[in-house]
N, CA, C and O atoms as a DFTB+ gen file, in Angstrom:
776 C
 N C O
     1  1      -5.032      57.260      82.043
     2  2      -5.531      55.671      81.816
     3  2      -6.797      56.435      82.439
     4  3      -7.591      57.068      81.743
     5  1      -6.898      56.297      83.895
     6  2      -8.111      55.987      84.945
     7  2      -8.993      57.062      84.186
     8  3     -10.025      56.864      83.546
     9  1      -8.392      58.127      84.397
    10  2      -9.420      59.635      84.034
    11  2     -10.034      59.399      82.563
    12  3     -11.216      59.672      82.351
    13  1      -9.353      58.980      81.739
    14  2      -9.869      58.273      80.129
    15  2     -10.853      57.335      80.743
    16  3     -11.997      57.769      80.876
    17  1     -10.619      56.236      81.101
    18  2     -11.478      55.274      81.493
    19  2     -13.139      55.183      81.987
    20  3     -14.228      54.944      81.465
    21  1     -12.613      55.518      83.281
    22  2     -13.318      56.169      84.396
    23  2     -14.733      56.617      83.756
    24  3     -15.789      56.020      83.545
    25  1     -14.259      57.990      83.535
    26  2     -15.273      58.965      83.644
    27  2     -16.242      58.157      82.404
    28  3     -17.360      58.604      82.657
    29  1     -16.374      57.391      81.433
    30  2     -16.521      56.785      80.480
    31  2     -17.991      55.765      81.120
    32  3     -19.139      55.716      80.678
    33  1     -17.430      55.124      82.176
    34  2     -18.049      54.190      82.526
    35  2     -19.241      54.600      83.314
    36  3     -19.377      55.574      84.055
    37  1     -20.404      53.282      82.874
    38  2     -21.823      53.875      83.296
    39  2     -22.200      52.268      84.131
    40  3     -21.600      51.302      83.659
    41  1     -22.904      52.067      85.010
    42  2     -23.628      51.376      85.094
    43  2     -25.477      51.732      84.995
    44  3     -26.256      52.559      85.471
    45  1     -25.555      50.158      83.780
    46  2     -27.104      50.593      84.235
    47  2     -28.225      50.162      85.495
    48  3     -27.611      49.160      85.862
    49  1     -29.109      50.196      86.168
    50  2     -29.762      49.916      87.224
    51  2     -30.124      48.079      86.604
    52  3     -29.946      47.140      87.380
    53  1     -30.529      47.891      85.429
    54  2     -30.923      46.942      85.148
    55  2     -29.905      45.999      85.298
    56  3     -30.309      44.866      85.561
    57  1     -28.233      46.204      85.168
    58  2     -27.110      45.501      84.953
    59  2     -27.004      44.805      86.969
    60  3     -26.854      43.683      87.451
    61  1     -27.186      46.232      87.581
    62  2     -27.468      45.703      89.213
    63  2     -28.147      44.814      89.321
    64  3     -27.766      43.761      89.832
    65  1     -29.753      45.078      88.707
    66  2     -30.816      44.053      89.265
    67  2     -30.422      42.264      88.714
    68  3     -30.819      41.274      89.328
    69  1     -29.607      42.226      87.498
    70  2     -29.535      41.070      87.016
    71  2     -28.052      40.563      87.693
    72  3     -27.678      39.411      87.474
    73  1     -27.422      41.269      88.331
    74  2     -26.411      40.758      88.649
    75  2     -26.546      40.142      89.753
    76  3     -25.970      39.091      90.033
    77  1     -27.836      41.157      90.945
    78  2     -28.397      40.943      92.573
    79  2     -29.213      39.294      92.407
    80  3     -29.353      38.490      93.328
    81  1     -29.692      39.100      90.896
    82  2     -30.581      37.905      90.650
    83  2     -29.595      36.934      90.519
    84  3     -29.585      35.845      91.092
    85  1     -29.005      37.243      89.967
    86  2     -28.051      35.599      89.533
    87  2     -27.270      35.187      90.597
    88  3     -27.099      33.991      90.835
    89  1     -26.761      36.111      91.285
    90  2     -26.151      36.111      92.850
    91  2     -26.521      36.069      94.489
    92  3     -26.115      36.132      95.649
    93  1     -27.734      35.894      93.492
    94  2     -28.742      36.418      95.613
    95  2     -28.120      34.974      96.303
    96  3     -28.801      35.042      97.326
    97  1     -27.521      34.031      96.443
    98  2     -26.774      33.599      97.629
    99  2     -25.853      34.275      98.264
   100  3     -25.578      34.164      99.459
   101  1     -25.169      35.259      97.184
   102  2     -24.204      35.699      98.344
   103  2     -24.990      36.609      98.921
   104  3     -24.479      36.942      99.990
   105  1     -25.899      37.116      98.737
   106  2     -26.709      38.134      99.195
   107  2     -27.034      37.873     100.673
   108  3     -28.045      38.573     100.730
   109  1     -26.946      37.535     101.500
   110  2     -27.649      36.767     103.063
   111  2     -26.534      36.710     103.791
   112  3     -25.409      36.272     103.548
   113  1     -27.181      37.392     105.038
   114  2     -26.893      37.758     106.049
   115  2     -26.339      36.439     107.042
   116  3     -26.924      35.374     106.843
   117  1     -25.320      36.448     108.029
   118  2     -25.105      35.167     108.140
   119  2     -25.921      34.798     109.570
   120  3     -26.220      35.665     110.392
   121  1     -26.220      33.420     109.722
   122  2     -26.646      33.390     110.899
   123  2     -26.636      33.812     112.185
   124  3     -25.550      33.272     112.396
   125  1     -26.832      34.186     112.975
   126  2     -26.876      34.402     113.868
   127  2     -26.726      33.331     115.208
   128  3     -26.614      32.160     114.847
   129  1     -26.708      33.525     116.558
   130  2     -27.035      32.528     117.443
   131  2     -26.616      32.767     119.181
   132  3     -25.585      32.768     119.854
   133  1     -27.886      32.934     119.377
   134  2     -27.733      33.596     120.910
   135  2     -27.141      32.477     121.858
   136  3     -27.434      31.285     121.760
   137  1     -26.386      32.941     122.663
   138  2     -25.365      32.442     123.308
   139  2     -25.187      32.897     124.742
   140  3     -25.000      34.073     125.054
   141  1     -25.269      31.741     125.712
   142  2     -25.070      31.958     127.089
   143  2     -23.733      31.319     127.515
   144  3     -23.287      30.711     126.542
   145  1     -23.012      31.226     128.456
   146  2     -22.174      30.878     128.977
   147  2     -21.494      31.260     130.082
   148  3     -21.653      32.337     130.657
   149  1     -20.426      30.048     130.523
   150  2     -20.417      30.307     132.635
   151  2     -18.271      30.011     132.231
   152  3     -17.585      29.147     131.685
   153  1     -18.149      30.730     132.606
   154  2     -16.688      31.023     132.485
   155  2     -15.833      31.322     133.716
   156  3     -15.960      32.438     134.219
   157  1     -15.074      30.550     134.197
   158  2     -13.787      30.412     135.105
   159  2     -12.559      30.725     134.576
   160  3     -12.060      30.245     133.559
   161  1     -12.125      31.501     135.267
   162  2     -10.920      32.102     134.888
   163  2      -9.513      31.457     135.365
   164  3      -9.547      31.089     136.539
   165  1      -8.423      31.269     134.775
   166  2      -7.383      30.529     134.903
   167  2      -6.124      31.929     134.815
   168  3      -6.415      33.019     134.323
   169  1      -4.572      31.563     135.465
   170  2      -4.307      32.547     135.622
   171  2      -2.881      31.822     134.653
   172  3      -2.625      30.629     134.817
   173  1      -2.264      32.448     133.936
   174  2      -1.238      32.396     132.928
   175  2       0.290      32.305     133.288
   176  3       0.995      33.309     133.387
   177  1       0.830      30.782     133.511
   178  2       1.950      31.162     134.503
   179  2       3.177      31.940     134.131
   180  3       3.606      32.076     132.985
   181  1       3.756      32.493     135.365
   182  2       3.896      33.842     134.384
   183  2       5.571      33.542     135.691
   184  3       6.262      34.461     135.252
   185  1       6.296      33.012     136.632
   186  2       7.027      32.172     137.437
   187  2       8.074      32.538     137.226
   188  3       8.933      32.955     138.002
   189  1       8.084      32.356     135.713
   190  2       9.806      32.278     135.631
   191  2      10.462      33.212     135.111
   192  3      11.560      33.194     134.556
   193  1       9.614      34.194     135.344
   194  2       9.930      35.641     135.446
   195  2      10.494      35.753     136.518
   196  3      11.615      36.141     136.190
   197  1      10.469      35.657     137.814
   198  2      10.984      35.748     138.862
   199  2      12.290      34.949     139.082
   200  3      12.682      33.840     138.718
   201  1      12.991      36.312     140.088
   202  2      14.223      35.468     140.135
   203  2      14.477      34.558     140.801
   204  3      15.022      33.494     140.508
   205  1      14.008      35.016     141.948
   206  2      14.420      34.850     143.432
   207  2      13.612      33.338     143.084
   208  3      12.514      33.317     142.527
   209  1      14.323      32.143     143.493
   210  2      13.684      30.599     143.774
   211  2      12.934      30.518     144.854
   212  3      12.597      29.338     144.755
   213  1      12.503      30.844     145.665
   214  2      11.631      30.490     146.729
   215  2      10.266      31.525     146.347
   216  3       9.092      31.155     146.317
   217  1      10.641      32.536     146.145
   218  2       9.238      33.460     145.360
   219  2       8.832      32.523     143.753
   220  3       7.698      32.116     143.503
   221  1       9.643      32.398     143.131
   222  2       9.508      31.379     141.984
   223  2       8.418      30.063     142.203
   224  3       7.374      29.935     141.563
   225  1       8.892      29.156     143.217
   226  2       8.293      27.926     143.630
   227  2       6.770      28.827     144.167
   228  3       5.621      28.495     143.879
   229  1       7.182      30.003     144.996
   230  2       5.540      30.255     145.648
   231  2       4.817      30.901     144.731
   232  3       3.707      30.514     145.096
   233  1       4.551      31.779     143.571
   234  2       3.818      32.086     142.415
   235  2       3.608      30.901     141.890
   236  3       2.615      30.882     141.161
   237  1       4.263      29.739     142.001
   238  2       3.918      28.707     140.497
   239  2       3.051      27.695     142.192
   240  3       2.222      27.036     141.565
   241  1       2.973      27.553     142.715
   242  2       1.969      26.741     143.860
   243  2       0.640      27.740     143.780
   244  3      -0.507      27.313     143.653
   245  1       0.953      28.966     143.866
   246  2      -0.168      29.714     143.820
   247  2      -1.272      29.478     143.019
   248  3      -2.457      29.371     143.335
   249  1      -0.437      29.375     141.358
   250  2      -0.942      29.832     140.031
   251  2      -1.785      28.588     140.107
   252  3      -3.004      28.679     139.962
   253  1      -1.012      27.056     140.399
   254  2      -1.353      25.552     140.474
   255  2      -2.857      26.036     141.216
   256  3      -3.932      26.153     140.628
   257  1      -2.626      26.246     142.480
   258  2      -3.895      26.248     143.594
   259  2      -5.626      27.057     142.777
   260  3      -6.837      26.864     142.885
   261  1      -4.903      27.778     142.174
   262  2      -6.251      28.770     141.996
   263  2      -6.718      28.101     140.303
   264  3      -7.842      28.148     139.803
   265  1      -5.815      27.673     139.862
   266  2      -6.018      26.859     138.424
   267  2      -6.964      26.054     138.842
   268  3      -8.192      26.125     138.793
   269  1      -6.279      25.332     139.231
   270  2      -7.329      23.860     140.240
   271  2      -8.404      23.931     140.645
   272  3      -9.252      23.054     140.483
   273  1      -8.661      25.547     141.566
   274  2      -9.997      25.663     141.914
   275  2     -10.315      26.110     140.499
   276  3     -11.126      25.281     140.085
   277  1     -10.173      26.651     139.929
   278  2     -11.113      26.991     138.177
   279  2     -11.819      25.836     137.706
   280  3     -13.041      25.804     137.561
   281  1     -10.789      24.590     137.394
   282  2     -11.418      23.829     137.093
   283  2     -12.054      22.712     138.102
   284  3     -12.548      21.639     137.753
   285  1     -11.949      23.130     139.219
   286  2     -12.851      22.323     139.826
   287  2     -14.398      23.112     139.740
   288  3     -15.482      22.528     139.730
   289  1     -14.269      23.981     139.706
   290  2     -15.392      24.863     139.609
   291  2     -16.519      24.501     138.456
   292  3     -17.742      24.569     138.574
   293  1     -15.908      24.182     137.550
   294  2     -16.821      24.035     135.836
   295  2     -16.828      22.943     135.770
   296  3     -17.479      22.445     134.852
   297  1     -15.929      21.848     136.945
   298  2     -16.368      20.679     136.811
   299  2     -18.130      20.510     137.865
   300  3     -19.167      20.132     137.320
   301  1     -18.067      20.771     138.890
   302  2     -18.953      21.345     139.428
   303  2     -19.869      21.360     138.640
   304  3     -20.628      20.424     138.389
   305  1     -19.876      23.185     137.862
   306  2     -20.995      23.785     137.099
   307  2     -21.676      22.014     136.101
   308  3     -22.828      21.580     136.067
   309  1     -19.892      21.197     135.193
   310  2     -21.109      20.119     134.384
   311  2     -22.094      19.386     135.168
   312  3     -23.188      18.977     134.780
   313  1     -21.426      19.241     136.625
   314  2     -22.145      17.833     137.194
   315  2     -23.512      18.719     137.599
   316  3     -24.451      17.923     137.621
   317  1     -23.731      19.368     137.757
   318  2     -25.044      20.840     138.095
   319  2     -26.271      20.504     137.101
   320  3     -27.408      20.066     137.275
   321  1     -25.482      20.931     135.928
   322  2     -26.086      20.866     135.000
   323  2     -26.560      19.421     134.406
   324  3     -27.710      19.359     133.970
   325  1     -25.792      18.334     134.369
   326  2     -25.764      16.951     134.142
   327  2     -27.526      16.855     135.177
   328  3     -28.659      16.825     134.697
   329  1     -27.196      16.835     136.366
   330  2     -28.499      16.743     137.649
   331  2     -29.683      17.784     137.233
   332  3     -30.556      17.996     138.074
   333  1     -29.766      18.597     135.674
   334  2     -30.897      19.634     135.017
   335  2     -30.887      20.674     136.231
   336  3     -32.060      20.937     136.498
   337  1     -30.167      21.238     136.916
   338  2     -29.689      22.560     137.429
   339  2     -29.598      23.118     136.331
   340  3     -29.031      22.723     135.312
   341  1     -30.585      24.763     136.670
   342  2     -30.715      25.900     135.448
   343  2     -28.819      26.512     135.799
   344  3     -27.966      26.564     136.685
   345  1     -29.163      26.969     133.891
   346  2     -27.621      27.140     133.336
   347  2     -28.066      28.452     133.957
   348  3     -26.981      29.022     133.842
   349  1     -28.696      29.180     134.417
   350  2     -29.196      31.041     134.299
   351  2     -28.542      31.004     136.128
   352  3     -27.720      31.843     136.496
   353  1     -29.015      30.044     136.963
   354  2     -28.827      30.693     138.055
   355  2     -27.055      29.403     138.687
   356  3     -26.482      29.071     139.724
   357  1     -26.976      29.215     137.449
   358  2     -25.504      28.476     137.683
   359  2     -24.408      29.593     137.522
   360  3     -23.433      29.983     138.163
   361  1     -25.001      29.894     136.435
   362  2     -24.215      31.309     135.685
   363  2     -23.522      32.151     136.809
   364  3     -22.334      32.332     137.076
   365  1     -24.708      32.612     137.386
   366  2     -25.043      33.633     138.362
   367  2     -23.984      33.124     139.809
   368  3     -23.461      34.036     140.450
   369  1     -23.745      31.746     140.216
   370  2     -23.130      31.352     141.109
   371  2     -21.827      31.230     140.843
   372  3     -21.088      32.079     141.341
   373  1     -21.471      30.587     140.339
   374  2     -19.821      30.179     139.470
   375  2     -19.213      30.796     138.450
   376  3     -18.054      30.418     138.278
   377  1     -19.880      32.201     137.195
   378  2     -19.398      32.288     136.321
   379  2     -18.504      33.389     136.407
   380  3     -18.987      34.305     137.074
   381  1     -17.252      33.639     135.916
   382  2     -15.992      34.786     136.692
   383  2     -15.996      35.955     135.474
   384  3     -15.091      36.783     135.371
   385  1     -17.369      35.879     134.407
   386  2     -17.302      36.830     133.077
   387  2     -18.348      37.759     133.816
   388  3     -19.542      37.640     133.540
   389  1     -17.828      38.872     134.943
   390  2     -18.487      39.929     135.269
   391  2     -19.537      40.548     135.119
   392  3     -20.500      40.826     135.835
   393  1     -19.005      40.873     133.318
   394  2     -20.534      41.071     132.187
   395  2     -21.319      40.422     131.549
   396  3     -21.711      40.633     130.401
   397  1     -21.691      39.304     132.500
   398  2     -23.141      38.363     132.121
   399  2     -23.426      37.829     133.157
   400  3     -24.482      37.244     132.916
   401  1     -23.001      37.556     134.742
   402  2     -23.324      36.342     134.882
   403  2     -24.195      37.017     135.640
   404  3     -25.008      36.300     136.223
   405  1     -24.331      38.765     135.908
   406  2     -25.617      39.026     136.552
   407  2     -26.883      38.377     136.012
   408  3     -27.860      38.152     136.726
   409  1     -26.803      38.023     134.430
   410  2     -27.485      37.953     133.271
   411  2     -27.458      36.706     133.031
   412  3     -27.249      36.367     131.866
   413  1     -27.622      35.872     133.866
   414  2     -27.637      34.284     133.518
   415  2     -26.468      33.970     132.658
   416  3     -26.623      32.789     132.347
   417  1     -25.587      34.331     132.218
   418  2     -24.261      34.037     131.515
   419  2     -24.802      34.469     130.142
   420  3     -23.936      34.260     129.293
   421  1     -26.014      35.038     129.575
   422  2     -26.053      35.818     128.658
   423  2     -25.344      36.539     127.723
   424  3     -25.441      37.766     127.753
   425  1     -24.649      36.006     126.898
   426  2     -23.761      36.279     125.648
   427  2     -23.931      37.479     124.776
   428  3     -23.197      38.441     124.552
   429  1     -25.196      37.114     124.322
   430  2     -25.838      37.737     123.010
   431  2     -25.763      37.092     121.636
   432  3     -25.670      35.895     121.367
   433  1     -25.817      38.022     120.915
   434  2     -26.202      36.956     119.745
   435  2     -24.600      36.910     118.978
   436  3     -23.687      37.657     119.329
   437  1     -24.506      36.097     118.107
   438  2     -23.243      36.131     117.502
   439  2     -23.188      35.202     116.227
   440  3     -23.565      34.041     116.072
   441  1     -22.643      36.028     115.436
   442  2     -22.223      35.362     114.093
   443  2     -21.310      34.367     114.228
   444  3     -20.598      34.462     115.228
   445  1     -21.046      33.053     113.214
   446  2     -19.488      32.344     113.832
   447  2     -18.447      33.438     113.103
   448  3     -17.225      33.301     113.152
   449  1     -19.134      34.567     112.404
   450  2     -17.690      35.259     112.044
   451  2     -17.158      36.364     112.890
   452  3     -16.261      37.134     112.546
   453  1     -17.695      36.372     113.860
   454  2     -17.414      37.617     114.994
   455  2     -17.409      36.546     116.594
   456  3     -17.633      37.058     117.691
   457  1     -17.199      35.483     116.469
   458  2     -17.578      34.895     117.558
   459  2     -15.720      34.297     118.126
   460  3     -14.788      34.426     117.331
   461  1     -15.618      34.020     118.772
   462  2     -14.210      33.552     119.134
   463  2     -13.636      31.883     118.582
   464  3     -14.369      30.935     118.864
   465  1     -12.610      31.669     117.975
   466  2     -13.390      30.378     116.981
   467  2     -13.106      29.119     117.872
   468  3     -13.193      27.989     117.392
   469  1     -12.695      29.384     119.450
   470  2     -13.395      28.174     120.003
   471  2     -15.016      27.607     120.305
   472  3     -15.569      26.513     120.416
   473  1     -15.456      29.244     120.369
   474  2     -17.145      29.080     120.332
   475  2     -17.473      28.610     119.068
   476  3     -18.094      27.577     118.818
   477  1     -16.949      29.554     118.153
   478  2     -17.616      28.969     116.363
   479  2     -17.310      27.640     116.496
   480  3     -18.371      27.154     116.105
   481  1     -16.739      26.884     116.720
   482  2     -16.282      25.535     116.208
   483  2     -17.449      24.802     117.092
   484  3     -17.969      23.848     116.513
   485  1     -18.020      25.141     118.607
   486  2     -18.648      24.318     119.111
   487  2     -20.181      24.872     119.319
   488  3     -21.018      24.196     119.917
   489  1     -20.416      25.934     118.868
   490  2     -21.713      26.465     118.951
   491  2     -22.145      25.558     117.440
   492  3     -22.802      24.588     117.818
   493  1     -22.086      25.548     116.779
   494  2     -22.741      25.047     115.280
   495  2     -23.160      23.160     115.743
   496  3     -24.171      22.579     115.349
   497  1     -22.066      22.537     116.647
   498  2     -22.535      21.522     117.141
   499  2     -23.629      21.404     117.983
   500  3     -23.952      20.240     118.220
   501  1     -24.405      22.420     118.591
   502  2     -25.245      22.606     119.950
   503  2     -26.408      22.443     118.769
   504  3     -26.507      22.618     117.554
   505  1     -27.288      21.965     119.971
   506  2     -29.118      22.053     119.801
   507  2     -29.847      23.266     120.664
   508  3     -29.370      23.637     121.736
   509  1     -30.644      23.654     120.288
   510  2     -31.249      24.892     120.663
   511  2     -31.781      24.414     122.043
   512  3     -32.794      23.719     122.125
   513  1     -30.956      24.870     123.278
   514  2     -31.620      24.234     124.142
   515  2     -30.440      23.664     125.523
   516  3     -30.571      23.728     126.746
   517  1     -29.353      23.138     124.690
   518  2     -28.337      22.298     124.746
   519  2     -27.102      23.580     125.205
   520  3     -27.006      24.795     125.035
   521  1     -26.295      22.521     125.854
   522  2     -25.013      22.456     126.584
   523  2     -23.694      22.347     125.796
   524  3     -23.710      21.334     125.097
   525  1     -22.767      22.929     125.702
   526  2     -21.778      22.516     125.103
   527  2     -20.655      21.458     126.598
   528  3     -20.707      21.778     127.786
   529  1     -20.035      20.613     126.210
   530  2     -18.976      20.151     126.738
   531  2     -17.790      21.429     127.873
   532  3     -17.852      22.645     127.694
   533  1     -17.038      20.921     128.716
   534  2     -16.403      21.541     129.098
   535  2     -15.214      22.247     128.016
   536  3     -14.329      21.450     127.705
   537  1     -15.121      23.317     127.551
   538  2     -14.370      23.756     127.153
   539  2     -12.473      24.748     127.018
   540  3     -12.585      25.648     127.850
   541  1     -11.800      24.802     126.715
   542  2      -9.789      25.314     127.674
   543  2     -10.123      26.268     126.779
   544  3     -10.818      25.889     125.837
   545  1      -9.772      27.548     126.828
   546  2      -9.414      28.828     126.099
   547  2      -8.137      28.859     126.910
   548  3      -7.886      28.205     127.922
   549  1      -7.243      29.893     126.170
   550  2      -5.987      30.280     126.886
   551  2      -6.647      31.391     128.517
   552  3      -6.072      32.015     129.409
   553  1      -7.846      31.166     128.219
   554  2      -8.380      33.047     129.618
   555  2      -8.749      31.991     130.252
   556  3      -8.074      32.352     131.217
   557  1      -9.486      30.385     130.840
   558  2     -10.077      29.816     131.012
   559  2     -11.204      29.066     130.827
   560  3     -11.367      29.030     129.607
   561  1     -12.102      28.426     131.386
   562  2     -12.870      27.071     131.487
   563  2     -14.614      27.826     130.896
   564  3     -15.275      28.699     131.457
   565  1     -14.868      27.198     129.823
   566  2     -16.198      27.625     129.753
   567  2     -17.017      26.778     129.300
   568  3     -16.648      25.701     128.831
   569  1     -18.195      27.134     129.377
   570  2     -19.372      26.096     129.377
   571  2     -20.295      27.169     128.170
   572  3     -20.316      28.368     128.447
   573  1     -21.136      26.635     126.682
   574  2     -21.719      27.497     126.624
   575  2     -23.314      27.059     126.410
   576  3     -23.629      25.876     126.540
   577  1     -24.049      27.816     126.160
   578  2     -25.806      27.008     125.973
   579  2     -26.073      27.658     124.717
   580  3     -25.437      28.675     124.439
   581  1     -26.785      27.278     124.060
   582  2     -27.070      27.622     122.663
   583  2     -28.696      28.232     122.779
   584  3     -29.692      27.553     122.530
   585  1     -28.705      29.235     123.084
   586  2     -30.502      29.753     123.549
   587  2     -31.066      30.052     122.303
   588  3     -32.282      29.964     122.475
   589  1     -30.884      30.294     121.381
   590  2     -31.542      30.734     119.906
   591  2     -30.782      30.271     118.793
   592  3     -29.587      30.118     119.045
   593  1     -31.124      30.021     117.694
   594  2     -30.626      30.387     116.678
   595  2     -31.610      31.326     115.394
   596  3     -32.779      31.281     115.012
   597  1     -30.487      32.077     115.060
   598  2     -31.659      32.584     113.481
   599  2     -30.913      32.967     112.901
   600  3     -29.966      33.666     113.262
   601  1     -31.358      32.332     111.139
   602  2     -30.936      32.007     110.396
   603  2     -30.962      32.810     109.200
   604  3     -31.907      32.627     108.432
   605  1     -30.316      33.442     108.986
   606  2     -29.473      33.979     107.877
   607  2     -30.636      34.585     106.964
   608  3     -31.113      33.904     106.056
   609  1     -31.009      35.676     107.187
   610  2     -32.031      36.572     105.951
   611  2     -31.296      36.890     104.668
   612  3     -30.160      37.363     104.633
   613  1     -31.817      36.681     103.931
   614  2     -31.498      37.904     102.678
   615  2     -31.543      39.388     102.723
   616  3     -32.319      40.115     103.343
   617  1     -30.439      39.724     101.850
   618  2     -30.191      40.773     101.879
   619  2     -30.726      41.835     100.528
   620  3     -30.645      41.586      99.325
   621  1     -31.204      42.893     101.097
   622  2     -32.580      43.229      99.905
   623  2     -31.572      43.828      98.513
   624  3     -30.354      43.932      98.661
   625  1     -32.048      44.085      97.582
   626  2     -31.475      44.814      96.769
   627  2     -30.763      46.211      96.401
   628  3     -29.924      46.552      95.567
   629  1     -31.910      47.227      97.997
   630  2     -31.774      48.451      98.263
   631  2     -30.383      48.302      99.099
   632  3     -29.551      49.182      98.878
   633  1     -30.146      47.597      99.746
   634  2     -28.548      46.952     100.937
   635  2     -27.505      46.857     100.058
   636  3     -26.425      47.409     100.270
   637  1     -27.713      46.278      99.203
   638  2     -26.483      45.659      98.406
   639  2     -26.366      46.465      96.987
   640  3     -25.417      46.473      96.202
   641  1     -27.497      47.072      96.909
   642  2     -26.717      48.006      95.665
   643  2     -25.222      48.567      95.449
   644  3     -24.516      48.298      94.477
   645  1     -24.890      49.345      96.463
   646  2     -24.005      50.245      96.558
   647  2     -22.852      49.143      96.447
   648  3     -21.783      49.465      95.929
   649  1     -23.065      47.797      96.947
   650  2     -21.919      46.513      96.906
   651  2     -21.927      46.199      95.395
   652  3     -20.768      46.264      94.987
   653  1     -22.714      45.911      94.501
   654  2     -22.842      45.550      93.055
   655  2     -22.517      46.757      92.572
   656  3     -21.459      46.717      91.945
   657  1     -23.088      47.965      92.629
   658  2     -22.567      49.160      91.762
   659  2     -20.729      48.869      91.845
   660  3     -19.984      48.634      90.893
   661  1     -20.427      48.966      93.072
   662  2     -18.485      48.835      92.634
   663  2     -17.973      47.779      92.447
   664  3     -16.751      47.747      92.588
   665  1     -18.684      46.511      92.062
   666  2     -17.922      45.087      91.876
   667  2     -18.287      45.420      90.087
   668  3     -17.452      45.161      89.220
   669  1     -19.570      45.981      89.789
   670  2     -19.674      46.055      88.761
   671  2     -18.892      47.202      87.702
   672  3     -18.554      47.215      86.518
   673  1     -18.834      48.008      88.703
   674  2     -17.478      49.189      87.833
   675  2     -16.250      48.678      87.895
   676  3     -15.414      48.957      87.036
   677  1     -16.050      48.049      88.690
   678  2     -14.738      47.484      89.083
   679  2     -14.506      46.637      87.903
   680  3     -13.380      46.505      87.425
   681  1     -15.515      46.081      87.440
   682  2     -15.083      44.869      86.662
   683  2     -15.006      45.370      84.814
   684  3     -14.220      45.061      83.918
   685  1     -16.109      46.171      84.849
   686  2     -15.943      47.263      83.723
   687  2     -14.711      48.201      83.842
   688  3     -14.961      48.902      82.861
   689  1     -13.829      48.593      84.226
   690  2     -12.797      49.315      84.377
   691  2     -11.852      48.631      84.290
   692  3     -10.892      49.286      83.883
   693  1     -11.563      47.326      84.521
   694  2     -10.720      46.305      84.287
   695  2     -10.680      45.956      82.823
   696  3      -9.751      45.867      82.021
   697  1     -11.883      45.797      82.735
   698  2     -12.270      45.757      81.313
   699  2     -11.652      46.154      80.019
   700  3     -10.901      45.616      79.205
   701  1     -12.339      47.465      80.154
   702  2     -11.971      48.731      79.644
   703  2     -10.631      48.921      79.202
   704  3     -10.177      49.271      78.113
   705  1     -10.052      48.586      80.377
   706  2      -8.608      49.257      80.315
   707  2      -7.634      48.282      79.705
   708  3      -6.528      48.671      79.332
   709  1      -8.034      46.961      79.586
   710  2      -7.115      45.887      79.061
   711  2      -7.576      46.331      77.295
   712  3      -6.802      46.353      76.338
   713  1      -8.829      46.600      77.290
   714  2      -8.864      46.988      75.660
   715  2      -8.651      48.234      75.305
   716  3      -8.711      48.550      74.117
   717  1      -8.337      49.236      76.389
   718  2      -7.635      50.935      75.892
   719  2      -6.292      50.743      75.726
   720  3      -5.765      51.183      74.704
   721  1      -5.211      49.782      77.091
   722  2      -3.789      49.600      76.316
   723  2      -4.000      48.645      75.061
   724  3      -3.304      49.048      74.130
   725  1      -4.761      47.471      74.722
   726  2      -4.334      46.583      73.545
   727  2      -4.729      47.342      72.855
   728  3      -4.983      46.655      71.866
   729  1      -5.090      48.690      72.530
   730  2      -5.951      49.443      71.214
   731  2      -4.497      50.506      71.354
   732  3      -4.032      50.660      70.224
   733  1      -3.725      51.219      72.361
   734  2      -2.691      52.289      72.322
   735  2      -1.208      50.606      72.001
   736  3      -0.203      50.678      71.293
   737  1      -1.472      49.930      72.453
   738  2      -0.071      48.904      71.825
   739  2      -0.296      48.794      70.047
   740  3       0.585      48.678      69.195
   741  1      -1.407      48.854      69.907
   742  2      -1.576      48.665      68.173
   743  2      -1.320      49.936      67.599
   744  3      -0.632      49.877      66.579
   745  1      -1.633      50.935      67.917
   746  2      -1.034      52.394      67.001
   747  2       0.037      52.877      67.880
   748  3       0.107      54.049      67.510
   749  1       0.785      52.759      68.665
   750  2       2.052      53.003      69.077
   751  2       3.337      52.646      68.349
   752  3       3.982      51.608      68.496
   753  1       3.506      53.277      67.848
   754  2       5.266      53.638      67.723
   755  2       5.969      53.644      68.794
   756  3       6.123      54.566      69.596
   757  1       6.522      52.303      68.803
   758  2       7.314      51.825      69.833
   759  2       8.795      51.620      69.091
   760  3       8.731      50.847      68.134
   761  1       9.899      52.081      69.316
   762  2      11.044      51.828      68.993
   763  2      12.087      51.441      70.143
   764  3      12.402      52.178      71.077
   765  1      12.522      50.265      69.923
   766  2      14.041      50.087      70.538
   767  2      15.147      50.386      70.612
   768  3      15.750      49.837      69.690
   769  1      15.851      51.025      71.265
   770  2      17.067      51.524      71.390
   771  2      18.376      51.038      72.001
   772  3      18.755      51.659      72.995
   773  1      19.024      50.167      71.628
   774  2      20.500      49.892      72.499
   775  2      21.458      49.907      72.601
   776  3      21.975      49.504      73.643
C-alpha cells in the first residue's frame, strides 16, 4: 500500500508557499529572554538513611544549619537589591552557581520552552531590568533578573520548507490511503466462511 501511494505523491512549490502564507503565525521563533540569577544552594534532607540515632541527629542539625545559612544569604541579597546595590556585584559575592557568578550571574538567553518551569513562570512577570522575588526550587533559592527580551522572529519560508513538505506529504498520503482502501473495498470480492 505504501509503495503504491507514496511513489505517486508530488507536492508542488505553490502548495508549500500557500501553506506557509496561510499559517504564518505557526512559523515564528519563540521569544528569547536574557536572564541573570543569584543562587544559594540547599542540601536535601537525607539523614533518614543513617541508622545510628546520634549520627542522624547530627546530620539533620548540620543540614538545618547549612539550609538556614542559604536562606539568610538570599534574604541578605534581597535586602541589598532593595537598597539598590548592583545585581552583578551581589551575584559575584553571594551566588553559589559557579558557572555564572563570575559573570555577574548571567545565565544567558532562554526561551520559555527550555527554561526550568520555575524560571519560565516568573520570567514573564518581569519587566526588563526588574528582579524577581525569592524563588525556591528543590536545589535552593534563586533571584532572577530580566536583562533583555527579544521578540520571536518569523521563520523564513526557506527554513520552514522541509517541515511544510513533511506535513503536506503526510496529509496527502493519508488522503490517498483512504481513497485507495475505499477503492479496494469496492472491487474486492470478500467472502466470510463460518
